[in-house]
All heavy atoms as a GROMACS GRO file, in nm:
protein
  524
    1MET      N    1  -2.765  -1.657  -0.405
    1MET     CA    2  -2.736  -1.513  -0.383
    1MET      C    3  -2.706  -1.446  -0.519
    1MET      O    4  -2.636  -1.506  -0.595
    1MET     CB    5  -2.620  -1.501  -0.289
    1MET     CG    6  -2.597  -1.346  -0.252
    1MET     SD    7  -2.461  -1.336  -0.138
    1MET     CE    8  -2.557  -1.362   0.006
    2ALA      N    9  -2.768  -1.346  -0.544
    2ALA     CA   10  -2.752  -1.274  -0.662
    2ALA      C   11  -2.609  -1.210  -0.676
    2ALA      O   12  -2.548  -1.155  -0.574
    2ALA     CB   13  -2.858  -1.166  -0.690
    3GLU      N   14  -2.553  -1.196  -0.802
    3GLU     CA   15  -2.430  -1.132  -0.815
    3GLU      C   16  -2.454  -1.011  -0.905
    3GLU      O   17  -2.521  -1.023  -1.012
    3GLU     CB   18  -2.327  -1.224  -0.880
    3GLU     CG   19  -2.290  -1.335  -0.788
    3GLU     CD   20  -2.184  -1.426  -0.840
    3GLU    OE1   21  -2.116  -1.383  -0.928
    3GLU    OE2   22  -2.158  -1.536  -0.771
    4TYR      N   23  -2.409  -0.891  -0.869
    4TYR     CA   24  -2.438  -0.764  -0.931
    4TYR      C   25  -2.331  -0.707  -1.020
    4TYR      O   26  -2.356  -0.612  -1.082
    4TYR     CB   27  -2.482  -0.664  -0.815
    4TYR     CG   28  -2.607  -0.701  -0.734
    4TYR    CD1   29  -2.602  -0.769  -0.622
    4TYR    CD2   30  -2.728  -0.658  -0.794
    4TYR    CE1   31  -2.715  -0.813  -0.545
    4TYR    CE2   32  -2.844  -0.698  -0.715
    4TYR     CZ   33  -2.839  -0.771  -0.598
    4TYR     OH   34  -2.943  -0.800  -0.533
    5GLU      N   35  -2.210  -0.768  -1.014
    5GLU     CA   36  -2.106  -0.700  -1.086
    5GLU      C   37  -2.132  -0.675  -1.233
    5GLU      O   38  -2.092  -0.570  -1.279
    5GLU     CB   39  -1.972  -0.771  -1.062
    5GLU     CG   40  -1.965  -0.915  -1.127
    5GLU     CD   41  -2.010  -1.029  -1.032
    5GLU    OE1   42  -2.043  -1.001  -0.914
    5GLU    OE2   43  -2.015  -1.146  -1.075
    6LYS      N   44  -2.195  -0.766  -1.301
    6LYS     CA   45  -2.219  -0.747  -1.444
    6LYS      C   46  -2.323  -0.622  -1.470
    6LYS      O   47  -2.297  -0.540  -1.549
    6LYS     CB   48  -2.281  -0.873  -1.508
    6LYS     CG   49  -2.286  -0.856  -1.652
    6LYS     CD   50  -2.326  -0.990  -1.715
    6LYS     CE   51  -2.329  -0.980  -1.868
    6LYS     NZ   52  -2.358  -1.112  -1.928
    7LYS      N   53  -2.428  -0.617  -1.377
    7LYS     CA   54  -2.523  -0.521  -1.394
    7LYS      C   55  -2.465  -0.379  -1.362
    7LYS      O   56  -2.484  -0.273  -1.420
    7LYS     CB   57  -2.641  -0.538  -1.298
    7LYS     CG   58  -2.722  -0.670  -1.336
    7LYS     CD   59  -2.826  -0.685  -1.229
    7LYS     CE   60  -2.886  -0.825  -1.248
    7LYS     NZ   61  -2.981  -0.855  -1.152
    8VAL      N   62  -2.383  -0.381  -1.249
    8VAL     CA   63  -2.311  -0.261  -1.211
    8VAL      C   64  -2.227  -0.204  -1.319
    8VAL      O   65  -2.225  -0.092  -1.347
    8VAL     CB   66  -2.231  -0.274  -1.079
    8VAL    CG1   67  -2.133  -0.160  -1.039
    8VAL    CG2   68  -2.329  -0.308  -0.959
    9ARG      N   69  -2.141  -0.283  -1.385
    9ARG     CA   70  -2.057  -0.244  -1.490
    9ARG      C   71  -2.131  -0.184  -1.603
    9ARG      O   72  -2.089  -0.080  -1.666
    9ARG     CB   73  -1.966  -0.364  -1.537
    9ARG     CG   74  -1.869  -0.402  -1.431
    9ARG     CD   75  -1.795  -0.524  -1.485
    9ARG     NE   76  -1.729  -0.603  -1.373
    9ARG     CZ   77  -1.631  -0.557  -1.293
    9ARG    NH1   78  -1.583  -0.430  -1.316
    9ARG    NH2   79  -1.580  -0.622  -1.199
   10GLU      N   80  -2.246  -0.255  -1.644
   10GLU     CA   81  -2.321  -0.193  -1.761
   10GLU      C   82  -2.387  -0.065  -1.717
   10GLU      O   83  -2.375   0.031  -1.803
   10GLU     CB   84  -2.448  -0.298  -1.782
   10GLU     CG   85  -2.403  -0.425  -1.842
   10GLU     CD   86  -2.518  -0.533  -1.855
   10GLU    OE1   87  -2.635  -0.490  -1.818
   10GLU    OE2   88  -2.489  -0.640  -1.898
   11ILE      N   89  -2.430  -0.037  -1.603
   11ILE     CA   90  -2.478   0.086  -1.559
   11ILE      C   91  -2.378   0.193  -1.545
   11ILE      O   92  -2.389   0.314  -1.594
   11ILE     CB   93  -2.556   0.078  -1.417
   11ILE    CG1   94  -2.678  -0.021  -1.439
   11ILE    CG2   95  -2.601   0.204  -1.365
   11ILE    CD1   96  -2.747  -0.057  -1.310
   12LEU      N   97  -2.257   0.155  -1.502
   12LEU     CA   98  -2.142   0.247  -1.497
   12LEU      C   99  -2.117   0.299  -1.641
   12LEU      O  100  -2.093   0.420  -1.670
   12LEU     CB  101  -2.016   0.185  -1.436
   12LEU     CG  102  -2.030   0.154  -1.288
   12LEU    CD1  103  -1.902   0.090  -1.240
   12LEU    CD2  104  -2.039   0.288  -1.204
   13LEU      N  105  -2.100   0.211  -1.729
   13LEU     CA  106  -2.066   0.246  -1.872
   13LEU      C  107  -2.180   0.325  -1.937
   13LEU      O  108  -2.149   0.423  -2.006
   13LEU     CB  109  -2.047   0.118  -1.965
   13LEU     CG  110  -1.919   0.030  -1.926
   13LEU    CD1  111  -1.922  -0.096  -2.005
   13LEU    CD2  112  -1.800   0.127  -1.958
   14GLN      N  113  -2.300   0.301  -1.906
   14GLN     CA  114  -2.418   0.384  -1.958
   14GLN      C  115  -2.407   0.511  -1.907
   14GLN      O  116  -2.462   0.612  -1.973
   14GLN     CB  117  -2.542   0.316  -1.926
   14GLN     CG  118  -2.569   0.188  -1.994
   14GLN     CD  119  -2.699   0.114  -1.943
   14GLN    OE1  120  -2.748   0.154  -1.846
   14GLN    NE2  121  -2.726   0.006  -2.002
   15ASN      N  122  -2.358   0.541  -1.793
   15ASN     CA  123  -2.355   0.669  -1.725
   15ASN      C  124  -2.219   0.741  -1.755
   15ASN      O  125  -2.188   0.840  -1.679
   15ASN     CB  126  -2.389   0.668  -1.581
   15ASN     CG  127  -2.532   0.629  -1.554
   15ASN    OD1  128  -2.613   0.741  -1.561
   15ASN    ND2  129  -2.567   0.510  -1.540
   16GLY      N  130  -2.144   0.698  -1.850
   16GLY     CA  131  -2.023   0.775  -1.874
   16GLY      C  132  -1.894   0.736  -1.803
   16GLY      O  133  -1.803   0.810  -1.800
   17CYS      N  134  -1.900   0.644  -1.711
   17CYS     CA  135  -1.788   0.605  -1.632
   17CYS      C  136  -1.696   0.516  -1.725
   17CYS      O  137  -1.751   0.447  -1.815
   17CYS     CB  138  -1.827   0.520  -1.507
   17CYS     SG  139  -1.930   0.621  -1.400
   18SER      N  140  -1.564   0.517  -1.685
   18SER     CA  141  -1.477   0.438  -1.776
   18SER      C  142  -1.383   0.361  -1.687
   18SER      O  143  -1.341   0.408  -1.581
   18SER     CB  144  -1.400   0.525  -1.868
   18SER     OG  145  -1.331   0.623  -1.790
   19PHE      N  146  -1.358   0.244  -1.731
   19PHE     CA  147  -1.250   0.153  -1.662
   19PHE      C  148  -1.126   0.201  -1.685
   19PHE      O  149  -1.078   0.224  -1.791
   19PHE     CB  150  -1.273   0.013  -1.712
   19PHE     CG  151  -1.168  -0.095  -1.665
   19PHE    CD1  152  -1.183  -0.134  -1.538
   19PHE    CD2  153  -1.062  -0.119  -1.740
   19PHE    CE1  154  -1.088  -0.224  -1.484
   19PHE    CE2  155  -0.966  -0.204  -1.681
   19PHE     CZ  156  -0.980  -0.254  -1.559
   20LEU      N  157  -1.040   0.227  -1.568
   20LEU     CA  158  -0.899   0.261  -1.584
   20LEU      C  159  -0.809   0.157  -1.572
   20LEU      O  160  -0.721   0.146  -1.663
   20LEU     CB  161  -0.868   0.367  -1.464
   20LEU     CG  162  -0.950   0.500  -1.476
   20LEU    CD1  163  -0.912   0.585  -1.354
   20LEU    CD2  164  -0.921   0.580  -1.601
   21ARG      N  165  -0.816   0.069  -1.459
   21ARG     CA  166  -0.713  -0.033  -1.450
   21ARG      C  167  -0.762  -0.125  -1.341
   21ARG      O  168  -0.852  -0.101  -1.266
   21ARG     CB  169  -0.582   0.029  -1.411
   21ARG     CG  170  -0.581   0.092  -1.277
   21ARG     CD  171  -0.450   0.164  -1.249
   21ARG     NE  172  -0.460   0.252  -1.134
   21ARG     CZ  173  -0.442   0.204  -1.007
   21ARG    NH1  174  -0.423   0.082  -0.984
   21ARG    NH2  175  -0.449   0.291  -0.905
   22ARG      N  176  -0.690  -0.239  -1.339
   22ARG     CA  177  -0.700  -0.332  -1.227
   22ARG      C  178  -0.636  -0.271  -1.111
   22ARG      O  179  -0.538  -0.217  -1.109
   22ARG     CB  180  -0.641  -0.467  -1.257
   22ARG     CG  181  -0.697  -0.538  -1.378
   22ARG     CD  182  -0.821  -0.607  -1.353
   22ARG     NE  183  -0.818  -0.701  -1.245
   22ARG     CZ  184  -0.920  -0.752  -1.171
   22ARG    NH1  185  -1.039  -0.714  -1.202
   22ARG    NH2  186  -0.900  -0.844  -1.073
   23GLY      N  187  -0.707  -0.299  -0.987
   23GLY     CA  188  -0.642  -0.251  -0.863
   23GLY      C  189  -0.591  -0.366  -0.786
   23GLY      O  190  -0.561  -0.474  -0.849
   24LYS      N  191  -0.579  -0.364  -0.653
   24LYS     CA  192  -0.529  -0.472  -0.577
   24LYS      C  193  -0.635  -0.573  -0.559
   24LYS      O  194  -0.756  -0.552  -0.545
   24LYS     CB  195  -0.488  -0.414  -0.436
   24LYS     CG  196  -0.354  -0.348  -0.432
   24LYS     CD  197  -0.319  -0.312  -0.299
   24LYS     CE  198  -0.168  -0.263  -0.294
   24LYS     NZ  199  -0.113  -0.249  -0.156
   25GLY      N  200  -0.595  -0.703  -0.548
   25GLY     CA  201  -0.691  -0.814  -0.534
   25GLY      C  202  -0.785  -0.820  -0.646
   25GLY      O  203  -0.741  -0.830  -0.761
   26ASP      N  204  -0.905  -0.823  -0.609
   26ASP     CA  205  -1.009  -0.838  -0.711
   26ASP      C  206  -1.097  -0.713  -0.723
   26ASP      O  207  -1.211  -0.717  -0.748
   26ASP     CB  208  -1.115  -0.956  -0.680
   26ASP     CG  209  -1.176  -0.938  -0.551
   26ASP    OD1  210  -1.144  -0.849  -0.473
   26ASP    OD2  211  -1.281  -1.010  -0.520
   27HIS      N  212  -1.018  -0.591  -0.717
   27HIS     CA  213  -1.082  -0.464  -0.737
   27HIS      C  214  -1.042  -0.407  -0.869
   27HIS      O  215  -0.934  -0.425  -0.918
   27HIS     CB  216  -1.050  -0.367  -0.620
   27HIS     CG  217  -1.110  -0.417  -0.489
   27HIS    ND1  218  -1.060  -0.515  -0.421
   27HIS    CD2  219  -1.227  -0.370  -0.431
   27HIS    CE1  220  -1.132  -0.524  -0.305
   27HIS    NE2  221  -1.238  -0.454  -0.313
   28ASP      N  222  -1.130  -0.318  -0.923
   28ASP     CA  223  -1.101  -0.244  -1.042
   28ASP      C  224  -1.109  -0.095  -1.005
   28ASP      O  225  -1.195  -0.056  -0.923
   28ASP     CB  226  -1.201  -0.268  -1.148
   28ASP     CG  227  -1.194  -0.414  -1.196
   28ASP    OD1  228  -1.080  -0.475  -1.188
   28ASP    OD2  229  -1.298  -0.469  -1.242
   29ILE      N  230  -1.043  -0.017  -1.076
   29ILE     CA  231  -1.046   0.139  -1.066
   29ILE      C  232  -1.122   0.192  -1.180
   29ILE      O  233  -1.087   0.162  -1.296
   29ILE     CB  234  -0.912   0.194  -1.058
   29ILE    CG1  235  -0.818   0.119  -0.954
   29ILE    CG2  236  -0.917   0.340  -1.022
   29ILE    CD1  237  -0.872   0.132  -0.806
   30TRP      N  238  -1.227   0.272  -1.150
   30TRP     CA  239  -1.319   0.327  -1.246
   30TRP      C  240  -1.310   0.478  -1.237
   30TRP      O  241  -1.289   0.527  -1.117
   30TRP     CB  242  -1.464   0.287  -1.235
   30TRP     CG  243  -1.476   0.135  -1.296
   30TRP    CD1  244  -1.439   0.028  -1.229
   30TRP    CD2  245  -1.548   0.109  -1.397
   30TRP    NE1  246  -1.485  -0.091  -1.293
   30TRP    CE2  247  -1.550  -0.032  -1.402
   30TRP    CE3  248  -1.613   0.176  -1.504
   30TRP    CZ2  249  -1.618  -0.101  -1.509
   30TRP    CZ3  250  -1.676   0.101  -1.603
   30TRP    CH2  251  -1.672  -0.044  -1.613
   31TYR      N  252  -1.322   0.554  -1.348
   31TYR     CA  253  -1.333   0.693  -1.340
   31TYR      C  254  -1.475   0.746  -1.358
   31TYR      O  255  -1.535   0.696  -1.459
   31TYR     CB  256  -1.243   0.765  -1.446
   31TYR     CG  257  -1.253   0.914  -1.454
   31TYR    CD1  258  -1.204   0.996  -1.347
   31TYR    CD2  259  -1.313   0.965  -1.554
   31TYR    CE1  260  -1.219   1.131  -1.347
   31TYR    CE2  261  -1.338   1.106  -1.556
   31TYR     CZ  262  -1.289   1.188  -1.457
   31TYR     OH  263  -1.307   1.321  -1.464
   32SER      N  264  -1.530   0.832  -1.277
   32SER     CA  265  -1.661   0.873  -1.302
   32SER      C  266  -1.665   1.023  -1.351
   32SER      O  267  -1.610   1.109  -1.291
   32SER     CB  268  -1.738   0.874  -1.163
   32SER     OG  269  -1.859   0.937  -1.167
   33LEU      N  270  -1.724   1.045  -1.454
   33LEU     CA  271  -1.732   1.185  -1.511
   33LEU      C  272  -1.832   1.271  -1.427
   33LEU      O  273  -1.814   1.381  -1.416
   33LEU     CB  274  -1.791   1.180  -1.656
   33LEU     CG  275  -1.695   1.128  -1.764
   33LEU    CD1  276  -1.770   1.120  -1.903
   33LEU    CD2  277  -1.588   1.223  -1.778
   34ILE      N  278  -1.918   1.203  -1.371
   34ILE     CA  279  -2.023   1.277  -1.281
   34ILE      C  280  -1.957   1.346  -1.172
   34ILE      O  281  -1.977   1.454  -1.128
   34ILE     CB  282  -2.132   1.183  -1.238
   34ILE    CG1  283  -2.209   1.126  -1.367
   34ILE    CG2  284  -2.228   1.256  -1.149
   34ILE    CD1  285  -2.305   1.015  -1.328
   35THR      N  286  -1.869   1.264  -1.090
   35THR     CA  287  -1.810   1.310  -0.973
   35THR      C  288  -1.667   1.360  -0.989
   35THR      O  289  -1.609   1.421  -0.908
   35THR     CB  290  -1.810   1.197  -0.863
   35THR    OG1  291  -1.735   1.097  -0.908
   35THR    CG2  292  -1.951   1.154  -0.813
   36ASP      N  293  -1.618   1.330  -1.113
   36ASP     CA  294  -1.469   1.367  -1.144
   36ASP      C  295  -1.366   1.299  -1.055
   36ASP      O  296  -1.282   1.383  -1.008
   36ASP     CB  297  -1.464   1.522  -1.161
   36ASP     CG  298  -1.332   1.564  -1.234
   36ASP    OD1  299  -1.284   1.491  -1.318
   36ASP    OD2  300  -1.276   1.670  -1.192
   37ARG      N  301  -1.391   1.184  -1.027
   37ARG     CA  302  -1.298   1.115  -0.944
   37ARG      C  303  -1.282   0.971  -0.965
   37ARG      O  304  -1.377   0.906  -1.026
   37ARG     CB  305  -1.326   1.137  -0.788
   37ARG     CG  306  -1.461   1.072  -0.747
   37ARG     CD  307  -1.483   1.106  -0.610
   37ARG     NE  308  -1.592   1.025  -0.557
   37ARG     CZ  309  -1.621   0.993  -0.431
   37ARG    NH1  310  -1.542   1.035  -0.341
   37ARG    NH2  311  -1.720   0.934  -0.401
   38ASN      N  312  -1.178   0.896  -0.918
   38ASN     CA  313  -1.158   0.763  -0.938
   38ASN      C  314  -1.238   0.687  -0.821
   38ASN      O  315  -1.243   0.732  -0.706
   38ASN     CB  316  -1.017   0.727  -0.931
   38ASN     CG  317  -0.944   0.772  -1.050
   38ASN    OD1  318  -1.006   0.809  -1.157
   38ASN    ND2  319  -0.818   0.782  -1.032
   39VAL      N  320  -1.303   0.566  -0.858
   39VAL     CA  321  -1.367   0.486  -0.756
   39VAL      C  322  -1.336   0.348  -0.768
   39VAL      O  323  -1.315   0.298  -0.873
   39VAL     CB  324  -1.519   0.500  -0.785
   39VAL    CG1  325  -1.604   0.418  -0.690
   39VAL    CG2  326  -1.576   0.654  -0.779
   40THR      N  327  -1.316   0.285  -0.650
   40THR     CA  328  -1.274   0.142  -0.653
   40THR      C  329  -1.409   0.061  -0.654
   40THR      O  330  -1.499   0.077  -0.578
   40THR     CB  331  -1.195   0.114  -0.517
   40THR    OG1  332  -1.085   0.192  -0.520
   40THR    CG2  333  -1.158  -0.040  -0.520
   41VAL      N  334  -1.408  -0.041  -0.741
   41VAL     CA  335  -1.522  -0.126  -0.758
   41VAL      C  336  -1.478  -0.269  -0.743
   41VAL      O  337  -1.386  -0.315  -0.812
   41VAL     CB  338  -1.595  -0.112  -0.905
   41VAL    CG1  339  -1.702  -0.200  -0.910
   41VAL    CG2  340  -1.628   0.038  -0.916
   42ASP      N  341  -1.544  -0.340  -0.648
   42ASP     CA  342  -1.511  -0.478  -0.616
   42ASP      C  343  -1.559  -0.562  -0.745
   42ASP      O  344  -1.650  -0.532  -0.807
   42ASP     CB  345  -1.590  -0.538  -0.498
   42ASP     CG  346  -1.538  -0.661  -0.452
   42ASP    OD1  347  -1.461  -0.727  -0.522
   42ASP    OD2  348  -1.581  -0.700  -0.339
   43ALA      N  349  -1.477  -0.668  -0.778
   43ALA     CA  350  -1.504  -0.753  -0.901
   43ALA      C  351  -1.618  -0.848  -0.865
   43ALA      O  352  -1.676  -0.911  -0.956
   43ALA     CB  353  -1.381  -0.814  -0.949
   44LYS      N  354  -1.637  -0.874  -0.733
   44LYS     CA  355  -1.743  -0.968  -0.703
   44LYS      C  356  -1.844  -0.907  -0.609
   44LYS      O  357  -1.825  -0.928  -0.493
   44LYS     CB  358  -1.664  -1.090  -0.644
   44LYS     CG  359  -1.581  -1.176  -0.737
   44LYS     CD  360  -1.528  -1.294  -0.661
   44LYS     CE  361  -1.448  -1.375  -0.760
   44LYS     NZ  362  -1.312  -1.329  -0.786
   45ILE      N  363  -1.931  -0.843  -0.663
   45ILE     CA  364  -2.031  -0.772  -0.581
   45ILE      C  365  -2.144  -0.869  -0.549
   45ILE      O  366  -2.222  -0.902  -0.652
   45ILE     CB  367  -2.083  -0.638  -0.658
   45ILE    CG1  368  -1.957  -0.537  -0.674
   45ILE    CG2  369  -2.182  -0.579  -0.565
   45ILE    CD1  370  -1.996  -0.429  -0.769
   46LYS      N  371  -2.166  -0.916  -0.435
   46LYS     CA  372  -2.272  -1.014  -0.404
   46LYS      C  373  -2.396  -0.954  -0.336
   46LYS      O  374  -2.493  -1.025  -0.324
   46LYS     CB  375  -2.207  -1.128  -0.326
   46LYS     CG  376  -2.112  -1.201  -0.416
   46LYS     CD  377  -2.064  -1.331  -0.357
   46LYS     CE  378  -1.960  -1.397  -0.444
   46LYS     NZ  379  -1.941  -1.532  -0.436
   47SER      N  380  -2.380  -0.839  -0.276
   47SER     CA  381  -2.491  -0.779  -0.198
   47SER      C  382  -2.547  -0.657  -0.271
   47SER      O  383  -2.472  -0.578  -0.337
   47SER     CB  384  -2.463  -0.754  -0.059
   47SER     OG  385  -2.384  -0.634  -0.045
   48ARG      N  386  -2.685  -0.635  -0.263
   48ARG     CA  387  -2.737  -0.508  -0.334
   48ARG      C  388  -2.686  -0.385  -0.246
   48ARG      O  389  -2.675  -0.287  -0.309
   48ARG     CB  390  -2.884  -0.521  -0.330
   48ARG     CG  391  -2.950  -0.519  -0.199
   48ARG     CD  392  -3.109  -0.532  -0.217
   48ARG     NE  393  -3.177  -0.540  -0.079
   48ARG     CZ  394  -3.204  -0.432  -0.018
   48ARG    NH1  395  -3.186  -0.318  -0.062
   48ARG    NH2  396  -3.256  -0.448   0.101
   49HIS      N  397  -2.646  -0.401  -0.127
   49HIS     CA  398  -2.603  -0.291  -0.049
   49HIS      C  399  -2.467  -0.241  -0.099
   49HIS      O  400  -2.444  -0.124  -0.119
   49HIS     CB  401  -2.593  -0.319   0.100
   49HIS     CG  402  -2.722  -0.369   0.160
   49HIS    ND1  403  -2.822  -0.277   0.183
   49HIS    CD2  404  -2.764  -0.495   0.201
   49HIS    CE1  405  -2.926  -0.356   0.240
   49HIS    NE2  406  -2.884  -0.471   0.250
   50SER      N  407  -2.381  -0.330  -0.144
   50SER     CA  408  -2.254  -0.300  -0.198
   50SER      C  409  -2.279  -0.228  -0.334
   50SER      O  410  -2.213  -0.137  -0.378
   50SER     CB  411  -2.169  -0.419  -0.206
   50SER     OG  412  -2.144  -0.468  -0.086
   51ALA      N  413  -2.364  -0.298  -0.410
   51ALA     CA  414  -2.392  -0.239  -0.546
   51ALA      C  415  -2.452  -0.100  -0.534
   51ALA      O  416  -2.411  -0.005  -0.615
   51ALA     CB  417  -2.486  -0.338  -0.619
   52ASN      N  418  -2.539  -0.077  -0.444
   52ASN     CA  419  -2.601   0.055  -0.421
   52ASN      C  420  -2.484   0.157  -0.373
   52ASN      O  421  -2.481   0.271  -0.417
   52ASN     CB  422  -2.710   0.053  -0.322
   52ASN     CG  423  -2.835  -0.013  -0.373
   52ASN    OD1  424  -2.850  -0.005  -0.496
   52ASN    ND2  425  -2.917  -0.060  -0.292
   53ALA      N  426  -2.394   0.112  -0.298
   53ALA     CA  427  -2.285   0.201  -0.246
   53ALA      C  428  -2.193   0.253  -0.366
   53ALA      O  429  -2.160   0.363  -0.377
   53ALA     CB  430  -2.198   0.129  -0.145
   54VAL      N  431  -2.175   0.152  -0.458
   54VAL     CA  432  -2.098   0.179  -0.580
   54VAL      C  433  -2.167   0.289  -0.666
   54VAL      O  434  -2.104   0.384  -0.716
   54VAL     CB  435  -2.054   0.057  -0.660
   54VAL    CG1  436  -2.002   0.086  -0.799
   54VAL    CG2  437  -1.960  -0.040  -0.584
   55MET      N  438  -2.292   0.273  -0.677
   55MET     CA  439  -2.377   0.365  -0.754
   55MET      C  440  -2.363   0.502  -0.690
   55MET      O  441  -2.346   0.604  -0.757
   55MET     CB  442  -2.521   0.324  -0.762
   55MET     CG  443  -2.543   0.199  -0.839
   55MET     SD  444  -2.510   0.213  -1.008
   55MET     CE  445  -2.365   0.097  -1.022
   56LYS      N  446  -2.383   0.504  -0.554
   56LYS     CA  447  -2.371   0.639  -0.486
   56LYS      C  448  -2.239   0.700  -0.490
   56LYS      O  449  -2.238   0.821  -0.520
   56LYS     CB  450  -2.411   0.605  -0.333
   56LYS     CG  451  -2.422   0.737  -0.258
   56LYS     CD  452  -2.467   0.711  -0.110
   56LYS     CE  453  -2.486   0.821  -0.035
   56LYS     NZ  454  -2.531   0.806   0.102
   57GLN      N  455  -2.139   0.629  -0.487
   57GLN     CA  456  -1.995   0.683  -0.496
   57GLN      C  457  -1.973   0.745  -0.629
   57GLN      O  458  -1.890   0.839  -0.650
   57GLN     CB  459  -1.890   0.581  -0.475
   57GLN     CG  460  -1.890   0.528  -0.325
   57GLN     CD  461  -1.792   0.408  -0.310
   57GLN    OE1  462  -1.740   0.354  -0.410
   57GLN    NE2  463  -1.772   0.372  -0.177
   58ASN      N  464  -2.053   0.685  -0.738
   58ASN     CA  465  -2.020   0.736  -0.870
   58ASN      C  466  -2.117   0.849  -0.910
   58ASN      O  467  -2.122   0.886  -1.017
   58ASN     CB  468  -2.036   0.622  -0.973
   58ASN     CG  469  -1.908   0.535  -0.973
   58ASN    OD1  470  -1.809   0.582  -1.019
   58ASN    ND2  471  -1.913   0.417  -0.930
   59GLY      N  472  -2.210   0.879  -0.816
   59GLY     CA  473  -2.313   0.980  -0.842
   59GLY      C  474  -2.430   0.952  -0.932
   59GLY      O  475  -2.492   1.026  -0.996
   60ILE      N  476  -2.460   0.821  -0.939
   60ILE     CA  477  -2.564   0.758  -1.017
   60ILE      C  478  -2.678   0.737  -0.918
   60ILE      O  479  -2.663   0.657  -0.822
   60ILE     CB  480  -2.515   0.625  -1.089
   60ILE    CG1  481  -2.394   0.670  -1.177
   60ILE    CG2  482  -2.621   0.567  -1.161
   60ILE    CD1  483  -2.328   0.544  -1.231
   61HIS      N  484  -2.794   0.775  -0.967
   61HIS     CA  485  -2.914   0.752  -0.885
   61HIS      C  486  -2.990   0.631  -0.936
   61HIS      O  487  -3.078   0.631  -1.008
   61HIS     CB  488  -3.007   0.872  -0.895
   61HIS     CG  489  -2.950   1.000  -0.846
   61HIS    ND1  490  -2.919   1.016  -0.707
   61HIS    CD2  491  -2.896   1.112  -0.893
   61HIS    CE1  492  -2.849   1.134  -0.696
   61HIS    NE2  493  -2.848   1.187  -0.818
   62HIS      N  494  -2.931   0.517  -0.895
   62HIS     CA  495  -2.995   0.385  -0.936
   62HIS      C  496  -2.984   0.296  -0.809
   62HIS      O  497  -2.886   0.302  -0.741
   62HIS     CB  498  -2.911   0.315  -1.047
   62HIS     CG  499  -2.970   0.190  -1.095
   62HIS    ND1  500  -2.946   0.067  -1.024
   62HIS    CD2  501  -3.054   0.156  -1.192
   62HIS    CE1  502  -3.003  -0.020  -1.081
   62HIS    NE2  503  -3.081   0.015  -1.184
   63HIS      N  504  -3.093   0.221  -0.784
   63HIS     CA  505  -3.097   0.131  -0.662
   63HIS      C  506  -3.134   0.005  -0.700
   63HIS      O  507  -3.228  -0.015  -0.794
   63HIS     CB  508  -3.195   0.194  -0.564
   63HIS     CG  509  -3.171   0.322  -0.512
   63HIS    ND1  510  -3.061   0.344  -0.426
   63HIS    CD2  511  -3.221   0.446  -0.543
   63HIS    CE1  512  -3.058   0.483  -0.402
   63HIS    NE2  513  -3.150   0.543  -0.468
   64PHE      N  514  -3.074  -0.096  -0.646
   64PHE     CA  515  -3.103  -0.235  -0.672
   64PHE      C  516  -3.202  -0.290  -0.572
   64PHE      O  517  -3.218  -0.249  -0.454
   64PHE     CB  518  -2.979  -0.331  -0.671
   64PHE     CG  519  -2.891  -0.307  -0.786
   64PHE    CD1  520  -2.782  -0.218  -0.775
   64PHE    CD2  521  -2.904  -0.363  -0.912
   64PHE    CE1  522  -2.695  -0.190  -0.879
   64PHE    CE2  523  -2.814  -0.341  -1.016
   64PHE     CZ  524  -2.717  -0.260  -1.003
   0.00000   0.00000   0.00000
C-alpha cells in the first residue's frame, strides 16, 4: 500500500501552506493561505482518498 504523507507535505509547502504544530496523536496542524484556515493532516496517510481530502480541505486542485 502506498503512503502519501511525504507527497502531501511537499505539495502543501509548494502551495504556500505552513506547518504550525503537532496535534493530538499522529496529526499535524497546517495553515492554508488559500483558504485562510487551519487544517488537520494525518501523519500516516495511507489511502489516496485521504490524501485527496487533505488537498481539497486546503483548496489545492491536485488528485492522486
